[in-house]
N, CA, C and O atoms as a GROMACS GRO file, in nm:
protein
  476
    1MET      N    1   0.113  -3.328   3.244
    1MET     CA    2  -0.016  -3.353   3.184
    1MET      C    3  -0.043  -3.248   3.077
    1MET      O    4  -0.022  -3.129   3.101
    2VAL      N    5  -0.089  -3.289   2.960
    2VAL     CA    6  -0.116  -3.201   2.847
    2VAL      C    7  -0.260  -3.156   2.855
    2VAL      O    8  -0.352  -3.235   2.874
    3THR      N    9  -0.277  -3.023   2.839
    3THR     CA   10  -0.415  -2.971   2.841
    3THR      C   11  -0.473  -2.976   2.701
    3THR      O   12  -0.403  -2.949   2.603
    4GLN      N   13  -0.594  -3.008   2.693
    4GLN     CA   14  -0.664  -3.017   2.566
    4GLN      C   15  -0.727  -2.881   2.532
    4GLN      O   16  -0.769  -2.808   2.622
    5PRO      N   17  -0.732  -2.846   2.403
    5PRO     CA   18  -0.796  -2.721   2.366
    5PRO      C   19  -0.945  -2.730   2.395
    5PRO      O   20  -1.003  -2.839   2.393
    6PRO      N   21  -1.006  -2.617   2.421
    6PRO     CA   22  -1.150  -2.621   2.450
    6PRO      C   23  -1.229  -2.666   2.327
    6PRO      O   24  -1.188  -2.644   2.213
    7ALA      N   25  -1.340  -2.728   2.352
    7ALA     CA   26  -1.424  -2.778   2.243
    7ALA      C   27  -1.490  -2.663   2.169
    7ALA      O   28  -1.523  -2.676   2.051
    8ASN      N   29  -1.510  -2.549   2.237
    8ASN     CA   30  -1.575  -2.434   2.176
    8ASN      C   31  -1.468  -2.330   2.143
    8ASN      O   32  -1.392  -2.288   2.231
    9PHE      N   33  -1.461  -2.286   2.018
    9PHE     CA   34  -1.361  -2.189   1.976
    9PHE      C   35  -1.417  -2.046   1.972
    9PHE      O   36  -1.359  -1.960   1.906
   10GLY      N   37  -1.525  -2.021   2.039
   10GLY     CA   38  -1.588  -1.889   2.039
   10GLY      C   39  -1.497  -1.781   2.095
   10GLY      O   40  -1.496  -1.668   2.046
   11HIS      N   41  -1.420  -1.815   2.200
   11HIS     CA   42  -1.331  -1.715   2.259
   11HIS      C   43  -1.221  -1.674   2.161
   11HIS      O   44  -1.179  -1.558   2.160
   12LEU      N   45  -1.174  -1.770   2.080
   12LEU     CA   46  -1.073  -1.737   1.980
   12LEU      C   47  -1.129  -1.647   1.871
   12LEU      O   48  -1.062  -1.554   1.825
   13ARG      N   49  -1.252  -1.675   1.829
   13ARG     CA   50  -1.316  -1.591   1.727
   13ARG      C   51  -1.334  -1.448   1.779
   13ARG      O   52  -1.312  -1.352   1.705
   14ARG      N   53  -1.374  -1.435   1.905
   14ARG     CA   54  -1.392  -1.301   1.964
   14ARG      C   55  -1.258  -1.229   1.971
   14ARG      O   56  -1.250  -1.110   1.942
   15GLN      N   57  -1.154  -1.300   2.009
   15GLN     CA   58  -1.021  -1.240   2.018
   15GLN      C   59  -0.970  -1.198   1.880
   15GLN      O   60  -0.913  -1.090   1.865
   16ILE      N   61  -0.990  -1.282   1.780
   16ILE     CA   62  -0.949  -1.248   1.644
   16ILE      C   63  -1.027  -1.127   1.594
   16ILE      O   64  -0.969  -1.037   1.532
   17GLU      N   65  -1.155  -1.122   1.619
   17GLU     CA   66  -1.237  -1.008   1.576
   17GLU      C   67  -1.194  -0.879   1.646
   17GLU      O   68  -1.192  -0.773   1.585
   18GLN      N   69  -1.159  -0.889   1.774
   18GLN     CA   70  -1.112  -0.772   1.848
   18GLN      C   71  -0.979  -0.723   1.790
   18GLN      O   72  -0.960  -0.603   1.772
   19LEU      N   73  -0.887  -0.814   1.761
   19LEU     CA   74  -0.760  -0.775   1.701
   19LEU      C   75  -0.779  -0.713   1.562
   19LEU      O   76  -0.711  -0.617   1.526
   20ARG      N   77  -0.872  -0.766   1.486
   20ARG     CA   78  -0.902  -0.711   1.354
   20ARG      C   79  -0.956  -0.569   1.365
   20ARG      O   80  -0.917  -0.482   1.287
   21MET      N   81  -1.044  -0.544   1.460
   21MET     CA   82  -1.100  -0.410   1.479
   21MET      C   83  -0.991  -0.312   1.525
   21MET      O   84  -0.991  -0.197   1.482
   22GLU      N   85  -0.900  -0.356   1.612
   22GLU     CA   86  -0.790  -0.270   1.655
   22GLU      C   87  -0.699  -0.234   1.539
   22GLU      O   88  -0.655  -0.120   1.527
   23ALA      N   89  -0.672  -0.330   1.453
   23ALA     CA   90  -0.588  -0.305   1.336
   23ALA      C   91  -0.656  -0.206   1.241
   23ALA      O   92  -0.590  -0.117   1.187
   24GLN      N   93  -0.786  -0.219   1.221
   24GLN     CA   94  -0.858  -0.126   1.135
   24GLN      C   95  -0.856   0.016   1.191
   24GLN      O   96  -0.844   0.113   1.116
   25SER      N   97  -0.867   0.028   1.324
   25SER     CA   98  -0.865   0.162   1.383
   25SER      C   99  -0.726   0.225   1.370
   25SER      O  100  -0.715   0.346   1.351
   26ARG      N  101  -0.620   0.144   1.379
   26ARG     CA  102  -0.485   0.196   1.359
   26ARG      C  103  -0.464   0.242   1.216
   26ARG      O  104  -0.403   0.346   1.193
   27ILE      N  105  -0.514   0.166   1.120
   27ILE     CA  106  -0.499   0.201   0.979
   27ILE      C  107  -0.573   0.330   0.948
   27ILE      O  108  -0.523   0.414   0.872
   28SER      N  109  -0.692   0.348   1.004
   28SER     CA  110  -0.770   0.469   0.975
   28SER      C  111  -0.708   0.593   1.038
   28SER      O  112  -0.735   0.705   0.993
   29ASN      N  113  -0.624   0.578   1.141
   29ASN     CA  114  -0.561   0.692   1.207
   29ASN      C  115  -0.429   0.733   1.142
   29ASN      O  116  -0.370   0.833   1.184
   30LEU      N  117  -0.382   0.659   1.042
   30LEU     CA  118  -0.254   0.691   0.979
   30LEU      C  119  -0.264   0.819   0.898
   30LEU      O  120  -0.366   0.847   0.835
   31LYS      N  121  -0.156   0.897   0.900
   31LYS     CA  122  -0.148   1.019   0.820
   31LYS      C  123  -0.101   0.982   0.680
   31LYS      O  124  -0.046   0.874   0.659
   32PRO      N  125  -0.122   1.073   0.581
   32PRO     CA  126  -0.072   1.043   0.446
   32PRO      C  127   0.078   1.020   0.448
   32PRO      O  128   0.151   1.082   0.526
   33SER      N  129   0.121   0.934   0.365
   33SER     CA  130   0.261   0.893   0.363
   33SER      C  131   0.352   1.007   0.320
   33SER      O  132   0.318   1.084   0.229
   34GLU      N  133   0.467   1.018   0.386
   34GLU     CA  134   0.567   1.116   0.347
   34GLU      C  135   0.621   1.084   0.209
   34GLU      O  136   0.661   1.174   0.135
   35CYS      N  137   0.622   0.958   0.175
   35CYS     CA  138   0.672   0.915   0.044
   35CYS      C  139   0.590   0.979  -0.067
   35CYS      O  140   0.645   1.027  -0.166
   36LEU      N  141   0.458   0.980  -0.052
   36LEU     CA  142   0.372   1.039  -0.154
   36LEU      C  143   0.396   1.189  -0.164
   36LEU      O  144   0.391   1.244  -0.274
   37ASN      N  145   0.421   1.255  -0.050
   37ASN     CA  146   0.450   1.398  -0.055
   37ASN      C  147   0.579   1.426  -0.131
   37ASN      O  148   0.586   1.522  -0.207
   38ARG      N  149   0.680   1.342  -0.110
   38ARG     CA  150   0.807   1.360  -0.181
   38ARG      C  151   0.788   1.338  -0.331
   38ARG      O  152   0.846   1.410  -0.412
   39ILE      N  153   0.707   1.241  -0.367
   39ILE     CA  154   0.682   1.215  -0.509
   39ILE      C  155   0.613   1.335  -0.573
   39ILE      O  156   0.646   1.373  -0.685
   40GLU      N  157   0.517   1.394  -0.504
   40GLU     CA  158   0.448   1.512  -0.557
   40GLU      C  159   0.544   1.629  -0.574
   40GLU      O  160   0.534   1.704  -0.670
   41GLU      N  161   0.638   1.644  -0.481
   41GLU     CA  162   0.739   1.748  -0.496
   41GLU      C  163   0.826   1.722  -0.619
   41GLU      O  164   0.858   1.814  -0.694
   42HIS      N  165   0.863   1.596  -0.640
   42HIS     CA  166   0.943   1.561  -0.757
   42HIS      C  167   0.864   1.588  -0.886
   42HIS      O  168   0.920   1.635  -0.985
   43VAL      N  169   0.734   1.558  -0.883
   43VAL     CA  170   0.649   1.583  -1.001
   43VAL      C  171   0.651   1.732  -1.036
   43VAL      O  172   0.665   1.768  -1.152
   44LYS      N  173   0.638   1.817  -0.935
   44LYS     CA  174   0.637   1.962  -0.960
   44LYS      C  175   0.771   2.010  -1.016
   44LYS      O  176   0.775   2.087  -1.111
   45GLN      N  177   0.881   1.963  -0.955
   45GLN     CA  178   1.012   2.007  -1.000
   45GLN      C  179   1.043   1.958  -1.141
   45GLN      O  180   1.098   2.033  -1.222
   46ILE      N  181   1.010   1.834  -1.171
   46ILE     CA  182   1.037   1.780  -1.304
   46ILE      C  183   0.948   1.849  -1.407
   46ILE      O  184   0.992   1.875  -1.519
   47SER      N  185   0.823   1.878  -1.370
   47SER     CA  186   0.734   1.948  -1.463
   47SER      C  187   0.788   2.086  -1.498
   47SER      O  188   0.785   2.126  -1.614
   48LEU      N  189   0.839   2.157  -1.398
   48LEU     CA  190   0.898   2.288  -1.426
   48LEU      C  191   1.018   2.275  -1.519
   48LEU      O  192   1.034   2.355  -1.611
   49TRP      N  193   1.100   2.175  -1.495
   49TRP     CA  194   1.219   2.154  -1.578
   49TRP      C  195   1.179   2.121  -1.722
   49TRP      O  196   1.237   2.175  -1.817
   50VAL      N  197   1.081   2.032  -1.739
   50VAL     CA  198   1.038   1.991  -1.873
   50VAL      C  199   0.976   2.109  -1.948
   50VAL      O  200   0.999   2.125  -2.068
   51ASN      N  201   0.899   2.191  -1.879
   51ASN     CA  202   0.834   2.304  -1.945
   51ASN      C  203   0.935   2.407  -1.995
   51ASN      O  204   0.905   2.482  -2.088
   52GLU      N  205   1.052   2.413  -1.936
   52GLU     CA  206   1.155   2.507  -1.978
   52GLU      C  207   1.237   2.455  -2.097
   52GLU      O  208   1.310   2.532  -2.160
   53LEU      N  209   1.227   2.327  -2.128
   53LEU     CA  210   1.307   2.268  -2.236
   53LEU      C  211   1.250   2.302  -2.373
   53LEU      O  212   1.128   2.307  -2.390
   54PRO      N  213   1.338   2.326  -2.472
   54PRO     CA  214   1.289   2.338  -2.610
   54PRO      C  215   1.244   2.201  -2.661
   54PRO      O  216   1.280   2.098  -2.604
   55GLU      N  217   1.166   2.201  -2.769
   55GLU     CA  218   1.110   2.076  -2.822
   55GLU      C  219   1.218   1.974  -2.860
   55GLU      O  220   1.199   1.855  -2.839
   56ALA      N  221   1.329   2.020  -2.914
   56ALA     CA  222   1.435   1.926  -2.953
   56ALA      C  223   1.491   1.852  -2.832
   56ALA      O  224   1.521   1.733  -2.841
   57GLN      N  225   1.506   1.920  -2.720
   57GLN     CA  226   1.558   1.854  -2.600
   57GLN      C  227   1.452   1.767  -2.533
   57GLN      O  228   1.487   1.672  -2.463
   58LYS      N  229   1.326   1.798  -2.552
   58LYS     CA  230   1.220   1.714  -2.494
   58LYS      C  231   1.218   1.576  -2.559
   58LYS      O  232   1.182   1.478  -2.494
   59ARG      N  233   1.255   1.569  -2.688
   59ARG     CA  234   1.254   1.441  -2.759
   59ARG      C  235   1.376   1.355  -2.728
   59ARG      O  236   1.379   1.237  -2.764
   60GLN      N  237   1.474   1.413  -2.663
   60GLN     CA  238   1.599   1.342  -2.633
   60GLN      C  239   1.579   1.247  -2.514
   60GLN      O  240   1.512   1.284  -2.418
   61PRO      N  241   1.636   1.124  -2.518
   61PRO     CA  242   1.627   1.035  -2.402
   61PRO      C  243   1.725   1.078  -2.292
   61PRO      O  244   1.835   1.124  -2.320
   62TYR      N  245   1.682   1.063  -2.169
   62TYR     CA  246   1.764   1.101  -2.053
   62TYR      C  247   1.776   0.983  -1.957
   62TYR      O  248   1.682   0.905  -1.941
   63GLY      N  249   1.891   0.970  -1.895
   63GLY     CA  250   1.909   0.874  -1.787
   63GLY      C  251   1.853   0.933  -1.658
   63GLY      O  252   1.838   1.055  -1.647
   64ILE      N  253   1.823   0.850  -1.563
   64ILE     CA  254   1.761   0.899  -1.439
   64ILE      C  255   1.858   0.988  -1.361
   64ILE      O  256   1.814   1.083  -1.296
   65GLU      N  257   1.987   0.959  -1.367
   65GLU     CA  258   2.085   1.044  -1.298
   65GLU      C  259   2.088   1.183  -1.359
   65GLU      O  260   2.100   1.283  -1.288
   66ALA      N  261   2.079   1.190  -1.493
   66ALA     CA  262   2.078   1.319  -1.560
   66ALA      C  263   1.953   1.398  -1.524
   66ALA      O  264   1.960   1.520  -1.506
   67ILE      N  265   1.840   1.332  -1.515
   67ILE     CA  266   1.716   1.400  -1.478
   67ILE      C  267   1.725   1.454  -1.336
   67ILE      O  268   1.682   1.566  -1.309
   68ILE      N  269   1.781   1.375  -1.246
   68ILE     CA  270   1.797   1.420  -1.107
   68ILE      C  271   1.885   1.544  -1.102
   68ILE      O  272   1.856   1.639  -1.030
   69ARG      N  273   1.992   1.542  -1.180
   69ARG     CA  274   2.085   1.656  -1.180
   69ARG      C  275   2.023   1.779  -1.246
   69ARG      O  276   2.031   1.889  -1.193
   70LEU      N  277   1.961   1.760  -1.364
   70LEU     CA  278   1.908   1.873  -1.439
   70LEU      C  279   1.784   1.935  -1.375
   70LEU      O  280   1.764   2.056  -1.382
   71ALA      N  281   1.700   1.853  -1.312
   71ALA     CA  282   1.579   1.904  -1.247
   71ALA      C  283   1.608   1.950  -1.104
   71ALA      O  284   1.519   2.000  -1.036
   72LYS      N  285   1.733   1.933  -1.060
   72LYS     CA  286   1.777   1.975  -0.926
   72LYS      C  287   1.693   1.910  -0.816
   72LYS      O  288   1.646   1.977  -0.724
   73LEU      N  289   1.676   1.778  -0.827
   73LEU     CA  290   1.602   1.703  -0.726
   73LEU      C  291   1.694   1.669  -0.610
   73LEU      O  292   1.813   1.646  -0.628
   74SER      N  293   1.636   1.666  -0.491
   74SER     CA  294   1.714   1.629  -0.374
   74SER      C  295   1.632   1.533  -0.289
   74SER      O  296   1.509   1.534  -0.292
   75GLY      N  297   1.703   1.450  -0.213
   75GLY     CA  298   1.638   1.355  -0.127
   75GLY      C  299   1.608   1.414   0.009
   75GLY      O  300   1.651   1.525   0.040
   76ARG      N  301   1.536   1.341   0.088
   76ARG     CA  302   1.502   1.390   0.221
   76ARG      C  303   1.620   1.376   0.316
   76ARG      O  304   1.648   1.467   0.394
   77TYR      N  305   1.687   1.262   0.311
   77TYR     CA  306   1.798   1.236   0.403
   77TYR      C  307   1.934   1.233   0.336
   77TYR      O  308   2.036   1.228   0.404
   78SER      N  309   1.936   1.234   0.204
   78SER     CA  310   2.063   1.230   0.132
   78SER      C  311   2.057   1.332   0.018
   78SER      O  312   1.949   1.380  -0.017
   79PRO      N  313   2.172   1.364  -0.039
   79PRO     CA  314   2.172   1.462  -0.147
   79PRO      C  315   2.093   1.419  -0.271
   79PRO      O  316   2.036   1.504  -0.340
   80SER      N  317   2.089   1.290  -0.298
   80SER     CA  318   2.014   1.245  -0.415
   80SER      C  319   1.887   1.171  -0.371
   80SER      O  320   1.888   1.100  -0.270
   81PRO      N  321   1.779   1.187  -0.446
   81PRO     CA  322   1.653   1.121  -0.409
   81PRO      C  323   1.652   0.973  -0.447
   81PRO      O  324   1.741   0.926  -0.518
   82SER      N  325   1.554   0.904  -0.400
   82SER     CA  326   1.536   0.763  -0.432
   82SER      C  327   1.501   0.749  -0.580
   82SER      O  328   1.415   0.821  -0.631
   83HIS      N  329   1.567   0.657  -0.648
   83HIS     CA  330   1.539   0.635  -0.790
   83HIS      C  331   1.397   0.586  -0.810
   83HIS      O  332   1.334   0.617  -0.912
   84GLN      N  333   1.345   0.510  -0.716
   84GLN     CA  334   1.209   0.459  -0.727
   84GLN      C  335   1.109   0.574  -0.723
   84GLN      O  336   1.013   0.575  -0.801
   85GLN      N  337   1.129   0.670  -0.632
   85GLN     CA  338   1.038   0.784  -0.624
   85GLN      C  339   1.047   0.872  -0.748
   85GLN      O  340   0.945   0.922  -0.796
   86VAL      N  341   1.167   0.890  -0.800
   86VAL     CA  342   1.184   0.971  -0.922
   86VAL      C  343   1.117   0.901  -1.039
   86VAL      O  344   1.053   0.966  -1.121
   87ALA      N  345   1.132   0.769  -1.049
   87ALA     CA  346   1.070   0.694  -1.158
   87ALA      C  347   0.918   0.705  -1.151
   87ALA      O  348   0.852   0.718  -1.254
   88THR      N  349   0.861   0.698  -1.031
   88THR     CA  350   0.717   0.713  -1.014
   88THR      C  351   0.672   0.852  -1.059
   88THR      O  352   0.570   0.866  -1.126
   89ALA      N  353   0.748   0.954  -1.022
   89ALA     CA  354   0.715   1.090  -1.062
   89ALA      C  355   0.725   1.105  -1.214
   89ALA      O  356   0.640   1.170  -1.275
   90LEU      N  357   0.827   1.047  -1.275
   90LEU     CA  358   0.842   1.055  -1.420
   90LEU      C  359   0.725   0.989  -1.492
   90LEU      O  360   0.677   1.041  -1.593
   91ARG      N  361   0.679   0.876  -1.443
   91ARG     CA  362   0.565   0.808  -1.506
   91ARG      C  363   0.438   0.892  -1.494
   91ARG      O  364   0.358   0.897  -1.587
   92ARG      N  365   0.420   0.958  -1.380
   92ARG     CA  366   0.301   1.043  -1.362
   92ARG      C  367   0.300   1.160  -1.458
   92ARG      O  368   0.194   1.202  -1.502
   93ILE      N  369   0.415   1.213  -1.489
   93ILE     CA  370   0.424   1.330  -1.576
   93ILE      C  371   0.401   1.291  -1.721
   93ILE      O  372   0.342   1.368  -1.798
   94GLY      N  373   0.446   1.173  -1.760
   94GLY     CA  374   0.428   1.131  -1.898
   94GLY      C  375   0.554   1.078  -1.962
   94GLY      O  376   0.558   1.060  -2.084
   95PHE      N  377   0.656   1.052  -1.884
   95PHE     CA  378   0.777   0.992  -1.938
   95PHE      C  379   0.755   0.843  -1.956
   95PHE      O  380   0.680   0.780  -1.880
   96LYS      N  381   0.822   0.787  -2.056
   96LYS     CA  382   0.815   0.644  -2.080
   96LYS      C  383   0.956   0.587  -2.067
   96LYS      O  384   1.052   0.646  -2.116
   97GLN      N  385   0.967   0.475  -2.001
   97GLN     CA  386   1.096   0.412  -1.980
   97GLN      C  387   1.130   0.322  -2.099
   97GLN      O  388   1.047   0.242  -2.143
   98ILE      N  389   1.250   0.338  -2.151
   98ILE     CA  390   1.298   0.251  -2.259
   98ILE      C  391   1.434   0.197  -2.218
   98ILE      O  392   1.497   0.247  -2.125
   99ARG      N  393   1.479   0.095  -2.287
   99ARG     CA  394   1.611   0.040  -2.262
   99ARG      C  395   1.688   0.042  -2.393
   99ARG      O  396   1.641  -0.006  -2.496
  100SER      N  397   1.808   0.099  -2.387
  100SER     CA  398   1.891   0.109  -2.506
  100SER      C  399   1.994  -0.003  -2.506
  100SER      O  400   2.063  -0.025  -2.407
  101TRP      N  401   2.002  -0.074  -2.619
  101TRP     CA  402   2.096  -0.183  -2.632
  101TRP      C  403   2.221  -0.140  -2.708
  101TRP      O  404   2.306  -0.222  -2.741
  102LYS      N  405   2.232  -0.010  -2.736
  102LYS     CA  406   2.349   0.040  -2.807
  102LYS      C  407   2.474   0.027  -2.722
  102LYS      O  408   2.468   0.025  -2.599
  103LYS      N  409   2.586   0.017  -2.789
  103LYS     CA  410   2.712  -0.006  -2.718
  103LYS      C  411   2.747   0.110  -2.625
  103LYS      O  412   2.794   0.087  -2.513
  104ASN      N  413   2.724   0.233  -2.669
  104ASN     CA  414   2.762   0.346  -2.585
  104ASN      C  415   2.669   0.365  -2.465
  104ASN      O  416   2.709   0.427  -2.366
  105TYR      N  417   2.547   0.314  -2.472
  105TYR     CA  418   2.457   0.324  -2.356
  105TYR      C  419   2.472   0.206  -2.261
  105TYR      O  420   2.430   0.215  -2.146
  106ARG      N  421   2.530   0.098  -2.306
  106ARG     CA  422   2.557  -0.021  -2.224
  106ARG      C  423   2.433  -0.075  -2.153
  106ARG      O  424   2.434  -0.094  -2.032
  107ASN      N  425   2.327  -0.099  -2.228
  107ASN     CA  426   2.205  -0.160  -2.174
  107ASN      C  427   2.144  -0.072  -2.064
  107ASN      O  428   2.097  -0.124  -1.962
  108LYS      N  429   2.144   0.056  -2.084
  108LYS     CA  430   2.099   0.149  -1.982
  108LYS      C  431   1.950   0.181  -1.999
  108LYS      O  432   1.899   0.185  -2.111
  109ARG      N  433   1.882   0.204  -1.888
  109ARG     CA  434   1.743   0.248  -1.892
  109ARG      C  435   1.741   0.398  -1.916
  109ARG      O  436   1.814   0.474  -1.852
  110LEU      N  437   1.659   0.438  -2.010
  110LEU     CA  438   1.647   0.579  -2.046
  110LEU      C  439   1.500   0.620  -2.036
  110LEU      O  440   1.410   0.536  -2.041
  111TRP      N  441   1.478   0.750  -2.021
  111TRP     CA  442   1.343   0.804  -2.009
  111TRP      C  443   1.318   0.900  -2.124
  111TRP      O  444   1.400   0.988  -2.151
  112VAL      N  445   1.206   0.882  -2.192
  112VAL     CA  446   1.167   0.967  -2.305
  112VAL      C  447   1.033   1.030  -2.271
  112VAL      O  448   0.941   0.963  -2.224
  113TRP      N  449   1.023   1.160  -2.296
  113TRP     CA  450   0.898   1.231  -2.266
  113TRP      C  451   0.799   1.206  -2.378
  113TRP      O  452   0.826   1.235  -2.495
  114ARG      N  453   0.684   1.151  -2.343
  114ARG     CA  454   0.579   1.118  -2.439
  114ARG      C  455   0.459   1.207  -2.413
  114ARG      O  456   0.365   1.168  -2.344
  115ARG      N  457   0.462   1.326  -2.468
  115ARG     CA  458   0.354   1.422  -2.444
  115ARG      C  459   0.223   1.373  -2.504
  115ARG      O  460   0.117   1.398  -2.448
  116ASP      N  461   0.230   1.304  -2.616
  116ASP     CA  462   0.106   1.260  -2.684
  116ASP      C  463   0.025   1.162  -2.600
  116ASP      O  464  -0.094   1.145  -2.624
  117LEU      N  465   0.088   1.098  -2.502
  117LEU     CA  466   0.014   1.006  -2.415
  117LEU      C  467  -0.072   1.078  -2.313
  117LEU      O  468  -0.175   1.025  -2.271
  118TYR      N  469  -0.032   1.199  -2.273
  118TYR     CA  470  -0.099   1.264  -2.160
  118TYR      C  471  -0.157   1.400  -2.196
  118TYR      O  472  -0.183   1.481  -2.107
  119VAL      N  473  -0.179   1.427  -2.324
  119VAL     CA  474  -0.237   1.557  -2.363
  119VAL      C  475  -0.386   1.543  -2.372
  119VAL      O  476  -0.455   1.640  -2.402
   0.00000   0.00000   0.00000
């Protein structure tokens, strides 16, 4: 025999509201993300590296691997950091992403420091 759903859905609404309140309490208890802390560390390290560069080198485009190597960035669990976190840090500092279609760059993404955007 098949049971029919109750005609009144009040108990379901109460259950959904209770689950929603539990989810909100879990979200409010979360600590700041470790990912954001790593990005802030990358921002500091890249800023120090950029400040040490002469003006001619600041205008030069860099690949993300070169920036990781030159700024001496490291990951949390591996020797190299996440490219996504480094890209976020570069955007916060004032780098602009470009793509070079030249033969020697082979359609590579490059980063150029745009100080005039963030001064």
